[in-house]
N, C-alpha and C positions, 0 to 999 in steps of 0.2 A: 321266502326266507332262505338265506344262504346257509348251506350245510357245510360243515367242516369235517368230513369223514376221513380225509387223507391229509397228510402234512403239506402236500403240494397245493391244497386249497387255501392255505393261509395267505394273507396279503403279502405281496412282494416276493413270493416263491414260485411264480410262473416263470418258465424258461424264456430268456430274452437273448437277442443277438445284436451286435452293433449295427447301426444303419450305415449305408454306404454314402449317403448324401453329404457333400462338403458343407452345404448351407446349414444342415442340422448340427454338424460338429462345431462350426463357428458359433452358431446360436447357443449351443450348450456351453461352450467355453466362456462366452460373454455373460450368459446368465449365471454361470457358476461363480464368476468373479464379482458379480454385482450383488454382494451380500446386503440385504435390506438394512440391517442396523448400521452398517458402515456408511451406506449412501445417505440414510436419513440424518445421521449425526453430521456428515459433511455438509448437508444442506442447511441444517438448523444452526450449527456452530461452524462457520467456515474457518479453515486453518489460518493462523496468523503468519506462519512461516512456510512458504511454498518452496523455498530454496533447498537444495540438497545439502546435507551436513548433519552434524550431531543434533541440532535443534529442529530438524524436520518433524512435522506432525506425524505421530505414529500411525494415524489413520491413512495417510498418503502412502507410507511405507507398506502398510498392510494391503492397500489397494493394488499397488505395483506388484507386490509379492503374489497376490491373487491372480492378477492378469498374466503372470508368468507360470504359476503353479497349476492353474486350471487346465490350460492346453497341454502342458507337459504330462500332467496326471491322466488326462483323457488319452493322449497318445500312448503312454505306457500301458494303460488299461486295455486299449485295443490291441497292442502288440501281445500282451499276455493272453488275451482271449483268442487271438489267432493261433498262438503257439500251443496252448494247453486246453482251450475251451472254457476257461474260468476267468472271471466270475460268470455264471450262467443265469443268475437271477438279479432282479433289481435290488433286492436286499444285499446281495453280495457286492454289487457296485457301490452302494452307500457305505457298507462296512469297510470296504477297501479305502474309500476316500477318507473316512473318519480316522482309521488307524494311521494312515500315512500323513494325513493332515495334522494329527496330534504330534507325530514324530517330527514333522517339518517344523511345527511351531516350537517344540522343545529345542530342536537343533539351532534354529535361528535365534531364540532367546538366549541360549548358552553362548552363541557366537557374539551376540550383542553385549552380554555381561563381560566376556573376556576382553572385547575391544574397549568397552567403557572403562574397565579397571586398568587396562594399560594406558589409556589416555589420562586417567586420573593420576597414575604414578608418574607419567611424563610431565604433568603440570605441577607436581609437588616440588618443594624446595629442599627437602632433606629426605634421608632414608626413612626415618620414623614417620614423618608426615606422609610419605609415599605409601608405607605399609598401612597406615590408618585409612588413607584415602582408598586404597585397594580393598581393604576389608569392608568398608562402608559401601563401596560401589558393588562388590560381590553380594553383600547382604541385600541391597536394594534390588539390583537387576537379576541376581541369581536366585536367592532364596525366596524373596517376596514376589519377584516378577515371573518366575518360571511356572507356578501353578496357574496364575492368571493367563499367561500366554498360552498354555496348553488348553485351558478352558475356551479361550477365544478361538484358538486354532481348530479344536474339535467342532465347535459350533459353526464356524465358517465352512469347515469340510463337510459337515452334515448338509448344509445348504447346497454346497457344490455337488455333493454326491446325489442328492435328490434331483437337482437340475440335469445332471448328466444321465442319471438312470431313466428319467422320463422323456428327455429330449433326444439323446444320442442313441438310445437303445429301444428296440421294438420287439414285440412278442415274436418268439422264434416259431417257425412252422412245426407242426406236430409230425413226427416221423412214425409211420405205421410199422408194426412188427409183423411183417408179412411172412417171414420164415420162422418165427418163434425163437430168434437168437438173442433178443434183448434180455438182459439179466433181470431187471425188475418187472418185466411184463408191461411197461408203460406203452401206451400207444393206442 
């Protein structure tokens, strides 16, 4: 039976360090971008419009965004870990991905709402029609779409964080406190 006497014994709280292997980093980035619900829906319901533009399938946009954000997030995480030593646990890696994935999703959805509202104003024939089109577009893409985008972004980032935490990070070696100088007496 597993005992949980210390907080370090809880799952995900063992110390980890980034692996040096390039293959592991590439595998982690590809696995992070390959969110299962996205891939399954692309296989079951293939996109009707593969071309880039306003009518591009949102799943393709999300996949491209994941293929860009996962390696960039992994690189930033490794840079932060090299500089300050954090995150030092798998749970910390997953939490960082989830927070910044949610923020990225909110930012991208806000940008999409602004762009779509400007396109709707440009397509209108009068000032009043333009204001109405802008209001409707902001309500649809901004007010209604933002919570859904954040939900999808955090879910995608949870998957990406788990992939990165278990593929690109390995348990850190235990450091012995030979001189009694460590603050918490771990070791």
